[in-house]
N, CA, C, O and the ligand as a Tripos MOL2 file, in Angstrom:
@<TRIPOS>MOLECULE
protein
  285   283    72     0     0
PROTEIN
NO_CHARGES

@<TRIPOS>ATOM
      1 N         119.9020  100.0370  111.3740 N.3       1 PRO1
      2 CA        120.1020   98.6370  111.7820 C.3       1 PRO1
      3 C         120.3640   97.7430  110.5690 C.2       1 PRO1
      4 O         119.7430   97.9150  109.5200 O.2       1 PRO1
      5 N         121.2610   96.8140  110.7120 N.am      2 VAL2
      6 CA        121.5570   95.8930  109.6180 C.3       2 VAL2
      7 C         121.5350   94.4660  110.1420 C.2       2 VAL2
      8 O         121.7510   94.2230  111.3300 O.2       2 VAL2
      9 N         121.2690   93.5120  109.2280 N.am      3 GLN3
     10 CA        121.3230   92.1160  109.6170 C.3       3 GLN3
     11 C         122.7710   91.6690  109.5810 C.2       3 GLN3
     12 O         123.5260   92.0370  108.6810 O.2       3 GLN3
     13 N         123.1490   90.8740  110.5670 N.am      4 PHE4
     14 CA        124.5500   90.6020  110.7750 C.3       4 PHE4
     15 C         124.6840   89.3050  111.5680 C.2       4 PHE4
     16 O         123.8440   88.9920  112.4110 O.2       4 PHE4
     17 N         125.7420   88.5590  111.2890 N.am      5 THR5
     18 CA        126.0130   87.3930  112.1140 C.3       5 THR5
     19 C         127.0160   87.8000  113.1770 C.2       5 THR5
     20 O         128.1500   88.1660  112.8690 O.2       5 THR5
     21 N         126.5910   87.7320  114.4210 N.am      6 CYS6
     22 CA        127.4460   88.1790  115.5130 C.3       6 CYS6
     23 C         128.6600   87.2720  115.6490 C.2       6 CYS6
     24 O         128.5060   86.0560  115.7640 O.2       6 CYS6
     25 N         129.8740   87.8420  115.6370 N.am      7 PRO7
     26 CA        131.0880   87.0330  115.7630 C.3       7 PRO7
     27 C         131.3120   86.5280  117.1890 C.2       7 PRO7
     28 O         132.1680   85.6710  117.4090 O.2       7 PRO7
     29 N         130.5700   87.0380  118.1420 N.am      8 TYR8
     30 CA        130.7650   86.6450  119.5450 C.3       8 TYR8
     31 C         129.8590   85.4920  119.9360 C.2       8 TYR8
     32 O         130.3020   84.5480  120.5910 O.2       8 TYR8
     33 N         128.5740   85.5610  119.5360 N.am      9 CYS9
     34 CA        127.6490   84.5030  119.9400 C.3       9 CYS9
     35 C         127.1020   83.7230  118.7540 C.2       9 CYS9
     36 O         126.2930   82.8100  118.9240 O.2       9 CYS9
     37 N         127.5540   84.0910  117.5270 N.am     10 MET10
     38 CA        127.2070   83.3690  116.3030 C.3      10 MET10
     39 C         125.7230   83.3890  115.9770 C.2      10 MET10
     40 O         125.2630   82.6160  115.1380 O.2      10 MET10
     41 N         124.9850   84.2490  116.6190 N.am     11 ASN11
     42 CA        123.5740   84.3640  116.2860 C.3      11 ASN11
     43 C         123.3950   85.2760  115.0860 C.2      11 ASN11
     44 O         124.1550   86.2220  114.8780 O.2      11 ASN11
     45 N         122.3740   84.9700  114.3040 N.am     12 ARG12
     46 CA        122.0100   85.8590  113.2100 C.3      12 ARG12
     47 C         121.1010   86.9130  113.8230 C.2      12 ARG12
     48 O         119.9860   86.6100  114.2500 O.2      12 ARG12
     49 N         121.5750   88.1360  113.8650 N.am     13 ILE13
     50 CA        120.8650   89.1680  114.5980 C.3      13 ILE13
     51 C         120.6810   90.4200  113.7400 C.2      13 ILE13
     52 O         121.3290   90.5790  112.7050 O.2      13 ILE13
     53 N         119.8150   91.2750  114.1730 N.am     14 VAL14
     54 CA        119.7070   92.6160  113.5980 C.3      14 VAL14
     55 C         120.2900   93.5590  114.6300 C.2      14 VAL14
     56 O         119.8490   93.5890  115.7790 O.2      14 VAL14
     57 N         121.2800   94.3280  114.2150 N.am     15 THR15
     58 CA        122.0140   95.1420  115.1750 C.3      15 THR15
     59 C         121.1230   96.1990  115.8240 C.2      15 THR15
     60 O         120.1920   96.7170  115.2080 O.2      15 THR15
     61 N         121.4310   96.4980  117.0640 N.am     16 VAL16
     62 CA        120.7880   97.5940  117.7710 C.3      16 VAL16
     63 C         121.6810   98.8130  117.5930 C.2      16 VAL16
     64 O         122.8820   98.7450  117.8520 O.2      16 VAL16
     65 N         121.1060   99.9230  117.1570 N.am     17 THR17
     66 CA        121.9180  101.1140  116.9120 C.3      17 THR17
     67 C         121.7450  102.1230  118.0420 C.2      17 THR17
     68 O         120.6360  102.3710  118.5160 O.2      17 THR17
     69 N         122.8530  102.6880  118.4510 N.am     18 THR18
     70 CA        122.8480  103.7320  119.4730 C.3      18 THR18
     71 C         123.6590  104.9070  118.9600 C.2      18 THR18
     72 O         124.8220  104.7310  118.5970 O.2      18 THR18
     73 N         123.0840  106.0980  118.9180 N.am     19 PRO19
     74 CA        123.8770  107.2610  118.5090 C.3      19 PRO19
     75 C         124.8540  107.6530  119.6040 C.2      19 PRO19
     76 O         124.4700  107.7610  120.7680 O.2      19 PRO19
     77 N         126.1070  107.8640  119.2450 N.am     20 VAL20
     78 CA        127.1120  108.3050  120.2100 C.3      20 VAL20
     79 C         127.8460  109.5170  119.6350 C.2      20 VAL20
     80 O         128.0550  109.5890  118.4240 O.2      20 VAL20
     81 N         128.2370  110.4610  120.4750 N.am     21 PRO21
     82 CA        128.9760  111.6280  119.9660 C.3      21 PRO21
     83 C         130.2900  111.1990  119.3570 C.2      21 PRO21
     84 O         131.0430  110.4340  119.9600 O.2      21 PRO21
     85 N         130.5670  111.6900  118.1620 N.am     22 GLY22
     86 CA        131.7940  111.3140  117.4860 C.3      22 GLY22
     87 C         132.6500  112.5210  117.1790 C.2      22 GLY22
     88 O         132.4110  113.6170  117.6850 O.2      22 GLY22
     89 N         133.6450  112.3080  116.3490 N.am     23 VAL23
     90 CA        134.5830  113.3760  115.9900 C.3      23 VAL23
     91 C         133.8380  114.5590  115.3850 C.2      23 VAL23
     92 O         134.0890  115.7100  115.7420 O.2      23 VAL23
     93 N         132.9160  114.2670  114.4610 N.am     24 LEU24
     94 CA        132.1790  115.3300  113.7890 C.3      24 LEU24
     95 C         131.3450  116.1310  114.7910 C.2      24 LEU24
     96 O         131.2550  117.3550  114.6930 O.2      24 LEU24
     97 N         130.7410  115.4360  115.7490 N.am     25 THR25
     98 CA        129.9400  116.1080  116.7680 C.3      25 THR25
     99 C         130.7920  117.0990  117.5480 C.2      25 THR25
    100 O         130.3830  118.2350  117.7860 O.2      25 THR25
    101 N         131.9910  116.6520  117.9450 N.am     26 TRP26
    102 CA        132.8840  117.5170  118.7230 C.3      26 TRP26
    103 C         133.4030  118.6850  117.8920 C.2      26 TRP26
    104 O         133.5390  119.8010  118.3930 O.2      26 TRP26
    105 N         133.6940  118.4170  116.6040 N.am     27 LEU27
    106 CA        134.1640  119.4880  115.7300 C.3      27 LEU27
    107 C         133.1100  120.5720  115.6090 C.2      27 LEU27
    108 O         133.4250  121.7580  115.7090 O.2      27 LEU27
    109 N         131.8560  120.1760  115.3930 N.am     28 LEU28
    110 CA        130.7810  121.1490  115.2640 C.3      28 LEU28
    111 C         130.5760  121.9040  116.5660 C.2      28 LEU28
    112 O         130.3720  123.1180  116.5670 O.2      28 LEU28
    113 N         130.6320  121.1800  117.6640 N.am     29 CYS29
    114 CA        130.4940  121.7850  118.9840 C.3      29 CYS29
    115 C         131.5550  122.8580  119.1740 C.2      29 CYS29
    116 O         131.2470  123.9760  119.5880 O.2      29 CYS29
    117 N         132.7970  122.5230  118.8730 N.am     30 THR30
    118 CA        133.8950  123.4700  118.9920 C.3      30 THR30
    119 C         133.7180  124.6390  118.0310 C.2      30 THR30
    120 O         133.9400  125.7950  118.3910 O.2      30 THR30
    121 N         133.3140  124.3210  116.8010 N.am     31 GLY31
    122 CA        133.1120  125.3450  115.7830 C.3      31 GLY31
    123 C         132.0770  126.3720  116.1970 C.2      31 GLY31
    124 O         132.2970  127.5760  116.0650 O.2      31 GLY31
    125 N         130.9420  125.8910  116.7000 N.am     32 ILE32
    126 CA        129.8730  126.8030  117.1250 C.3      32 ILE32
    127 C         130.3400  127.6220  118.3280 C.2      32 ILE32
    128 O         130.0430  128.8120  118.4360 O.2      32 ILE32
    129 N         131.0670  126.9740  119.2210 N.am     33 PHE33
    130 CA        131.5590  127.6530  120.4190 C.3      33 PHE33
    131 C         132.5050  128.7970  120.0500 C.2      33 PHE33
    132 O         132.4010  129.9050  120.5750 O.2      33 PHE33
    133 N         133.4330  128.4970  119.1300 N.am     34 VAL34
    134 CA        134.4090  129.4990  118.6850 C.3      34 VAL34
    135 C         133.7060  130.6330  117.9520 C.2      34 VAL34
    136 O         134.1350  131.7840  118.0250 O.2      34 VAL34
    137 N         132.6280  130.3120  117.2460 N.am     35 ALA35
    138 CA        131.8770  131.3270  116.4980 C.3      35 ALA35
    139 C         131.1570  132.3000  117.4240 C.2      35 ALA35
    140 O         130.6120  133.3010  116.9600 O.2      35 ALA35
    141 N         131.1450  132.0230  118.7200 N.am     36 GLY36
    142 CA        130.6180  132.9940  119.6630 C.3      36 GLY36
    143 C         129.2560  132.6650  120.2330 C.2      36 GLY36
    144 O         128.5890  133.5310  120.8010 O.2      36 GLY36
    145 N         128.8510  131.4550  120.0910 N.am     37 CYS37
    146 CA        127.5550  131.0730  120.6350 C.3      37 CYS37
    147 C         127.7830  130.3310  121.9470 C.2      37 CYS37
    148 O         128.1570  129.1580  121.9560 O.2      37 CYS37
    149 N         127.5530  131.0320  123.0520 N.am     38 PHE38
    150 CA        127.9380  130.4770  124.3480 C.3      38 PHE38
    151 C         126.7660  129.9420  125.1630 C.2      38 PHE38
    152 O         126.9690  129.3730  126.2360 O.2      38 PHE38
    153 N         125.5470  130.1150  124.6700 N.am     39 LEU39
    154 CA        124.3940  129.7920  125.5050 C.3      39 LEU39
    155 C         123.8420  128.3910  125.2370 C.2      39 LEU39
    156 O         122.6350  128.1920  125.1030 O.2      39 LEU39
    157 N         124.7440  127.4460  125.1650 N.am     40 GLY40
    158 CA        124.2880  126.0640  125.0220 C.3      40 GLY40
    159 C         124.1010  125.6260  123.5820 C.2      40 GLY40
    160 O         123.7950  124.4640  123.3190 O.2      40 GLY40
    161 N         124.2860  126.5620  122.6370 N.am     41 CYS41
    162 CA        124.1020  126.1790  121.2330 C.3      41 CYS41
    163 C         125.1240  125.1320  120.8030 C.2      41 CYS41
    164 O         124.8710  124.3300  119.9040 O.2      41 CYS41
    165 N         126.2780  125.1540  121.4590 N.am     42 CYS42
    166 CA        127.3160  124.2120  121.0540 C.3      42 CYS42
    167 C         126.9350  122.7890  121.4330 C.2      42 CYS42
    168 O         127.6150  121.8370  121.0490 O.2      42 CYS42
    169 N         125.8360  122.6380  122.1930 N.am     43 LEU43
    170 CA        125.3810  121.2970  122.5380 C.3      43 LEU43
    171 C         124.3980  120.7470  121.5130 C.2      43 LEU43
    172 O         124.0290  119.5740  121.5530 O.2      43 LEU43
    173 N         123.9780  121.6190  120.5870 N.am     44 VAL44
    174 CA        123.0090  121.2090  119.5690 C.3      44 VAL44
    175 C         123.4620  119.9770  118.7850 C.2      44 VAL44
    176 O         122.6600  119.0690  118.5670 O.2      44 VAL44
    177 N         124.7350  119.9210  118.3520 N.am     45 PRO45
    178 CA        125.1490  118.7390  117.5800 C.3      45 PRO45
    179 C         124.9310  117.4300  118.3240 C.2      45 PRO45
    180 O         124.7990  116.3780  117.6980 O.2      45 PRO45
    181 N         124.8920  117.4820  119.6500 N.am     46 PHE46
    182 CA        124.6910  116.2570  120.4250 C.3      46 PHE46
    183 C         123.2410  115.7820  120.3840 C.2      46 PHE46
    184 O         122.9360  114.6530  120.7670 O.2      46 PHE46
    185 N         122.3530  116.6570  119.9140 N.am     47 CYS47
    186 CA        120.9360  116.2960  119.8420 C.3      47 CYS47
    187 C         120.5260  115.8930  118.4390 C.2      47 CYS47
    188 O         119.3870  115.4780  118.2240 O.2      47 CYS47
    189 N         121.4280  116.0050  117.4870 N.am     48 VAL48
    190 CA        121.0980  115.6870  116.1020 C.3      48 VAL48
    191 C         121.7220  114.3490  115.7450 C.2      48 VAL48
    192 O         122.9390  114.2220  115.6130 O.2      48 VAL48
    193 N         120.8500  113.3490  115.5900 N.am     49 ASP49
    194 CA        121.3360  111.9940  115.3390 C.3      49 ASP49
    195 C         122.1920  111.8890  114.0910 C.2      49 ASP49
    196 O         123.1370  111.1010  114.0500 O.2      49 ASP49
    197 N         121.8680  112.6860  113.0580 N.am     50 SER50
    198 CA        122.6010  112.5740  111.7990 C.3      50 SER50
    199 C         124.0300  113.0770  111.9370 C.2      50 SER50
    200 O         124.8510  112.8590  111.0460 O.2      50 SER50
    201 N         124.3390  113.7540  113.0530 N.am     51 LEU51
    202 CA        125.7020  114.2310  113.2790 C.3      51 LEU51
    203 C         126.4680  113.3150  114.2160 C.2      51 LEU51
    204 O         127.6440  113.5340  114.5040 O.2      51 LEU51
    205 N         125.7840  112.2950  114.6810 N.am     52 MET52
    206 CA        126.4060  111.4060  115.6570 C.3      52 MET52
    207 C         126.9520  110.1590  114.9650 C.2      52 MET52
    208 O         126.4650  109.7540  113.9100 O.2      52 MET52
    209 N         127.9670  109.5630  115.5760 N.am     53 ASP53
    210 CA        128.3890  108.2400  115.1650 C.3      53 ASP53
    211 C         127.3190  107.2470  115.6200 C.2      53 ASP53
    212 O         126.5700  107.5180  116.5580 O.2      53 ASP53
    213 N         127.2570  106.1290  114.9680 N.am     54 VAL54
    214 CA        126.2580  105.1310  115.3360 C.3      54 VAL54
    215 C         126.9590  103.8540  115.7850 C.2      54 VAL54
    216 O         127.7450  103.2640  115.0440 O.2      54 VAL54
    217 N         126.6610  103.4430  117.0040 N.am     55 ARG55
    218 CA        127.2390  102.2180  117.5290 C.3      55 ARG55
    219 C         126.2600  101.0730  117.2920 C.2      55 ARG55
    220 O         125.0890  101.1500  117.6650 O.2      55 ARG55
    221 N         126.7630  100.0060  116.6610 N.am     56 HIS56
    222 CA        125.9360   98.8250  116.4320 C.3      56 HIS56
    223 C         126.2940   97.7710  117.4590 C.2      56 HIS56
    224 O         127.4530   97.3730  117.5810 O.2      56 HIS56
    225 N         125.2960   97.3240  118.1930 N.am     57 THR57
    226 CA        125.5430   96.2970  119.1990 C.3      57 THR57
    227 C         124.6520   95.0930  118.9670 C.2      57 THR57
    228 O         123.5760   95.2060  118.3800 O.2      57 THR57
    229 N         125.1100   93.9380  119.4320 N.am     58 CYS58
    230 CA        124.3610   92.6880  119.3330 C.3      58 CYS58
    231 C         123.2930   92.6580  120.4260 C.2      58 CYS58
    232 O         123.6060   92.8680  121.5980 O.2      58 CYS58
    233 N         122.0280   92.3980  120.0540 N.am     59 PRO59
    234 CA        120.9580   92.3830  121.0600 C.3      59 PRO59
    235 C         121.0060   91.1380  121.9460 C.2      59 PRO59
    236 O         120.3670   91.1050  122.9980 O.2      59 PRO59
    237 N         121.7540   90.1220  121.5360 N.am     60 VAL60
    238 CA        121.8080   88.8800  122.3110 C.3      60 VAL60
    239 C         122.8970   88.9490  123.3780 C.2      60 VAL60
    240 O         122.6340   88.7030  124.5550 O.2      60 VAL60
    241 N         124.1220   89.2850  122.9650 N.am     61 CYS61
    242 CA        125.2260   89.2550  123.9250 C.3      61 CYS61
    243 C         125.7230   90.6560  124.2780 C.2      61 CYS61
    244 O         126.6510   90.8040  125.0730 O.2      61 CYS61
    245 N         125.1030   91.6940  123.6820 N.am     62 ARG62
    246 CA        125.4070   93.0860  124.0290 C.3      62 ARG62
    247 C         126.8390   93.5000  123.6880 C.2      62 ARG62
    248 O         127.3270   94.4980  124.2180 O.2      62 ARG62
    249 N         127.5110   92.7700  122.8310 N.am     63 GLN63
    250 CA        128.8590   93.1510  122.4180 C.3      63 GLN63
    251 C         128.7690   94.2520  121.3670 C.2      63 GLN63
    252 O         127.8580   94.2660  120.5390 O.2      63 GLN63
    253 N         129.7270   95.1710  121.4150 N.am     64 GLU64
    254 CA        129.7920   96.1850  120.3670 C.3      64 GLU64
    255 C         130.3870   95.5580  119.1230 C.2      64 GLU64
    256 O         131.4820   94.9980  119.1790 O.2      64 GLU64
    257 N         129.6840   95.6400  117.9910 N.am     65 LEU65
    258 CA        130.1420   95.0040  116.7700 C.3      65 LEU65
    259 C         130.9680   95.9530  115.9170 C.2      65 LEU65
    260 O         132.0730   95.6150  115.4950 O.2      65 LEU65
    261 N         130.4410   97.1170  115.6700 N.am     66 PHE66
    262 CA        131.2140   98.1250  114.9530 C.3      66 PHE66
    263 C         130.6260   99.4910  115.1840 C.2      66 PHE66
    264 O         129.4900   99.6340  115.6370 O.2      66 PHE66
    265 N         131.4180  100.4900  114.8660 N.am     67 LEU67
    266 CA        131.0160  101.8710  115.0500 C.3      67 LEU67
    267 C         130.9870  102.5320  113.6820 C.2      67 LEU67
    268 O         131.9920  102.5550  112.9720 O.2      67 LEU67
    269 N         129.8340  103.0650  113.3200 N.am     68 TYR68
    270 CA        129.7320  103.7760  112.0570 C.3      68 TYR68
    271 C         130.1120  105.2320  112.2810 C.2      68 TYR68
    272 O         129.4410  105.9450  113.0270 O.2      68 TYR68
    273 N         131.1880  105.6730  111.6350 N.am     69 LYS69
    274 CA        131.6870  107.0240  111.8340 C.3      69 LYS69
    275 C         131.3010  107.9370  110.6950 C.2      69 LYS69
    276 O         131.2500  107.5190  109.5380 O.2      69 LYS69
    277 N         131.0300  109.1870  111.0260 N.am     70 ARG70
    278 CA        130.6650  110.1640  110.0020 C.3      70 ARG70
    279 C         131.8910  110.6990  109.3040 C.2      70 ARG70
    280 O         131.8060  111.1710  108.1710 O.2      70 ARG70
    281 N         133.0370  110.6300  109.9690 N.am     71 LEU71
    282 CA        134.2680  111.1530  109.3840 C.3      71 LEU71
    283 C         135.2400  110.0120  109.1870 C.2      71 LEU71
    284 O         136.3510  110.2240  108.7020 O.2      71 LEU71
    285 ZN        126.1830   88.4340  119.9230 Zn       72 ZN72
@<TRIPOS>BOND
     1     1     2 1
     2     2     3 1
     3     3     4 2
     4     3     5 am
     5     5     6 1
     6     6     7 1
     7     7     8 2
     8     7     9 am
     9     9    10 1
    10    10    11 1
    11    11    12 2
    12    11    13 am
    13    13    14 1
    14    14    15 1
    15    15    16 2
    16    15    17 am
    17    17    18 1
    18    18    19 1
    19    19    20 2
    20    19    21 am
    21    21    22 1
    22    22    23 1
    23    23    24 2
    24    23    25 am
    25    25    26 1
    26    26    27 1
    27    27    28 2
    28    27    29 am
    29    29    30 1
    30    30    31 1
    31    31    32 2
    32    31    33 am
    33    33    34 1
    34    34    35 1
    35    35    36 2
    36    35    37 am
    37    37    38 1
    38    38    39 1
    39    39    40 2
    40    39    41 am
    41    41    42 1
    42    42    43 1
    43    43    44 2
    44    43    45 am
    45    45    46 1
    46    46    47 1
    47    47    48 2
    48    47    49 am
    49    49    50 1
    50    50    51 1
    51    51    52 2
    52    51    53 am
    53    53    54 1
    54    54    55 1
    55    55    56 2
    56    55    57 am
    57    57    58 1
    58    58    59 1
    59    59    60 2
    60    59    61 am
    61    61    62 1
    62    62    63 1
    63    63    64 2
    64    63    65 am
    65    65    66 1
    66    66    67 1
    67    67    68 2
    68    67    69 am
    69    69    70 1
    70    70    71 1
    71    71    72 2
    72    71    73 am
    73    73    74 1
    74    74    75 1
    75    75    76 2
    76    75    77 am
    77    77    78 1
    78    78    79 1
    79    79    80 2
    80    79    81 am
    81    81    82 1
    82    82    83 1
    83    83    84 2
    84    83    85 am
    85    85    86 1
    86    86    87 1
    87    87    88 2
    88    87    89 am
    89    89    90 1
    90    90    91 1
    91    91    92 2
    92    91    93 am
    93    93    94 1
    94    94    95 1
    95    95    96 2
    96    95    97 am
    97    97    98 1
    98    98    99 1
    99    99   100 2
   100    99   101 am
   101   101   102 1
   102   102   103 1
   103   103   104 2
   104   103   105 am
   105   105   106 1
   106   106   107 1
   107   107   108 2
   108   107   109 am
   109   109   110 1
   110   110   111 1
   111   111   112 2
   112   111   113 am
   113   113   114 1
   114   114   115 1
   115   115   116 2
   116   115   117 am
   117   117   118 1
   118   118   119 1
   119   119   120 2
   120   119   121 am
   121   121   122 1
   122   122   123 1
   123   123   124 2
   124   123   125 am
   125   125   126 1
   126   126   127 1
   127   127   128 2
   128   127   129 am
   129   129   130 1
   130   130   131 1
   131   131   132 2
   132   131   133 am
   133   133   134 1
   134   134   135 1
   135   135   136 2
   136   135   137 am
   137   137   138 1
   138   138   139 1
   139   139   140 2
   140   139   141 am
   141   141   142 1
   142   142   143 1
   143   143   144 2
   144   143   145 am
   145   145   146 1
   146   146   147 1
   147   147   148 2
   148   147   149 am
   149   149   150 1
   150   150   151 1
   151   151   152 2
   152   151   153 am
   153   153   154 1
   154   154   155 1
   155   155   156 2
   156   155   157 am
   157   157   158 1
   158   158   159 1
   159   159   160 2
   160   159   161 am
   161   161   162 1
   162   162   163 1
   163   163   164 2
   164   163   165 am
   165   165   166 1
   166   166   167 1
   167   167   168 2
   168   167   169 am
   169   169   170 1
   170   170   171 1
   171   171   172 2
   172   171   173 am
   173   173   174 1
   174   174   175 1
   175   175   176 2
   176   175   177 am
   177   177   178 1
   178   178   179 1
   179   179   180 2
   180   179   181 am
   181   181   182 1
   182   182   183 1
   183   183   184 2
   184   183   185 am
   185   185   186 1
   186   186   187 1
   187   187   188 2
   188   187   189 am
   189   189   190 1
   190   190   191 1
   191   191   192 2
   192   191   193 am
   193   193   194 1
   194   194   195 1
   195   195   196 2
   196   195   197 am
   197   197   198 1
   198   198   199 1
   199   199   200 2
   200   199   201 am
   201   201   202 1
   202   202   203 1
   203   203   204 2
   204   203   205 am
   205   205   206 1
   206   206   207 1
   207   207   208 2
   208   207   209 am
   209   209   210 1
   210   210   211 1
   211   211   212 2
   212   211   213 am
   213   213   214 1
   214   214   215 1
   215   215   216 2
   216   215   217 am
   217   217   218 1
   218   218   219 1
   219   219   220 2
   220   219   221 am
   221   221   222 1
   222   222   223 1
   223   223   224 2
   224   223   225 am
   225   225   226 1
   226   226   227 1
   227   227   228 2
   228   227   229 am
   229   229   230 1
   230   230   231 1
   231   231   232 2
   232   231   233 am
   233   233   234 1
   234   234   235 1
   235   235   236 2
   236   235   237 am
   237   237   238 1
   238   238   239 1
   239   239   240 2
   240   239   241 am
   241   241   242 1
   242   242   243 1
   243   243   244 2
   244   243   245 am
   245   245   246 1
   246   246   247 1
   247   247   248 2
   248   247   249 am
   249   249   250 1
   250   250   251 1
   251   251   252 2
   252   251   253 am
   253   253   254 1
   254   254   255 1
   255   255   256 2
   256   255   257 am
   257   257   258 1
   258   258   259 1
   259   259   260 2
   260   259   261 am
   261   261   262 1
   262   262   263 1
   263   263   264 2
   264   263   265 am
   265   265   266 1
   266   266   267 1
   267   267   268 2
   268   267   269 am
   269   269   270 1
   270   270   271 1
   271   271   272 2
   272   271   273 am
   273   273   274 1
   274   274   275 1
   275   275   276 2
   276   275   277 am
   277   277   278 1
   278   278   279 1
   279   279   280 2
   280   279   281 am
   281   281   282 1
   282   282   283 1
   283   283   284 2
@<TRIPOS>SUBSTRUCTURE
     1 PRO1         2 RESIDUE 1 A PRO
     2 VAL2         6 RESIDUE 1 A VAL
     3 GLN3        10 RESIDUE 1 A GLN
     4 PHE4        14 RESIDUE 1 A PHE
     5 THR5        18 RESIDUE 1 A THR
     6 CYS6        22 RESIDUE 1 A CYS
     7 PRO7        26 RESIDUE 1 A PRO
     8 TYR8        30 RESIDUE 1 A TYR
     9 CYS9        34 RESIDUE 1 A CYS
    10 MET10       38 RESIDUE 1 A MET
    11 ASN11       42 RESIDUE 1 A ASN
    12 ARG12       46 RESIDUE 1 A ARG
    13 ILE13       50 RESIDUE 1 A ILE
    14 VAL14       54 RESIDUE 1 A VAL
    15 THR15       58 RESIDUE 1 A THR
    16 VAL16       62 RESIDUE 1 A VAL
    17 THR17       66 RESIDUE 1 A THR
    18 THR18       70 RESIDUE 1 A THR
    19 PRO19       74 RESIDUE 1 A PRO
    20 VAL20       78 RESIDUE 1 A VAL
    21 PRO21       82 RESIDUE 1 A PRO
    22 GLY22       86 RESIDUE 1 A GLY
    23 VAL23       90 RESIDUE 1 A VAL
    24 LEU24       94 RESIDUE 1 A LEU
    25 THR25       98 RESIDUE 1 A THR
    26 TRP26      102 RESIDUE 1 A TRP
    27 LEU27      106 RESIDUE 1 A LEU
    28 LEU28      110 RESIDUE 1 A LEU
    29 CYS29      114 RESIDUE 1 A CYS
    30 THR30      118 RESIDUE 1 A THR
    31 GLY31      122 RESIDUE 1 A GLY
    32 ILE32      126 RESIDUE 1 A ILE
    33 PHE33      130 RESIDUE 1 A PHE
    34 VAL34      134 RESIDUE 1 A VAL
    35 ALA35      138 RESIDUE 1 A ALA
    36 GLY36      142 RESIDUE 1 A GLY
    37 CYS37      146 RESIDUE 1 A CYS
    38 PHE38      150 RESIDUE 1 A PHE
    39 LEU39      154 RESIDUE 1 A LEU
    40 GLY40      158 RESIDUE 1 A GLY
    41 CYS41      162 RESIDUE 1 A CYS
    42 CYS42      166 RESIDUE 1 A CYS
    43 LEU43      170 RESIDUE 1 A LEU
    44 VAL44      174 RESIDUE 1 A VAL
    45 PRO45      178 RESIDUE 1 A PRO
    46 PHE46      182 RESIDUE 1 A PHE
    47 CYS47      186 RESIDUE 1 A CYS
    48 VAL48      190 RESIDUE 1 A VAL
    49 ASP49      194 RESIDUE 1 A ASP
    50 SER50      198 RESIDUE 1 A SER
    51 LEU51      202 RESIDUE 1 A LEU
    52 MET52      206 RESIDUE 1 A MET
    53 ASP53      210 RESIDUE 1 A ASP
    54 VAL54      214 RESIDUE 1 A VAL
    55 ARG55      218 RESIDUE 1 A ARG
    56 HIS56      222 RESIDUE 1 A HIS
    57 THR57      226 RESIDUE 1 A THR
    58 CYS58      230 RESIDUE 1 A CYS
    59 PRO59      234 RESIDUE 1 A PRO
    60 VAL60      238 RESIDUE 1 A VAL
    61 CYS61      242 RESIDUE 1 A CYS
    62 ARG62      246 RESIDUE 1 A ARG
    63 GLN63      250 RESIDUE 1 A GLN
    64 GLU64      254 RESIDUE 1 A GLU
    65 LEU65      258 RESIDUE 1 A LEU
    66 PHE66      262 RESIDUE 1 A PHE
    67 LEU67      266 RESIDUE 1 A LEU
    68 TYR68      270 RESIDUE 1 A TYR
    69 LYS69      274 RESIDUE 1 A LYS
    70 ARG70      278 RESIDUE 1 A ARG
    71 LEU71      282 RESIDUE 1 A LEU
    72 ZN72       285 GROUP 0 **** ****
């Protein structure tokens, strides 16, 4: 979370972060799948926050401010 002035409602806010699956998550998922792990292991990247993109949203007006991408 970072402090930020929301461009939509002009409030000084601290962003709310939500992990969302990103390019890196899908690449790892595909990579594990191709490597021959078929029993749900390819879903592991979706459970690891450090592999996810992070969406920052304004807690006041709920607008998406920016998306932090791993790639
Ligand atoms: Zn706002």
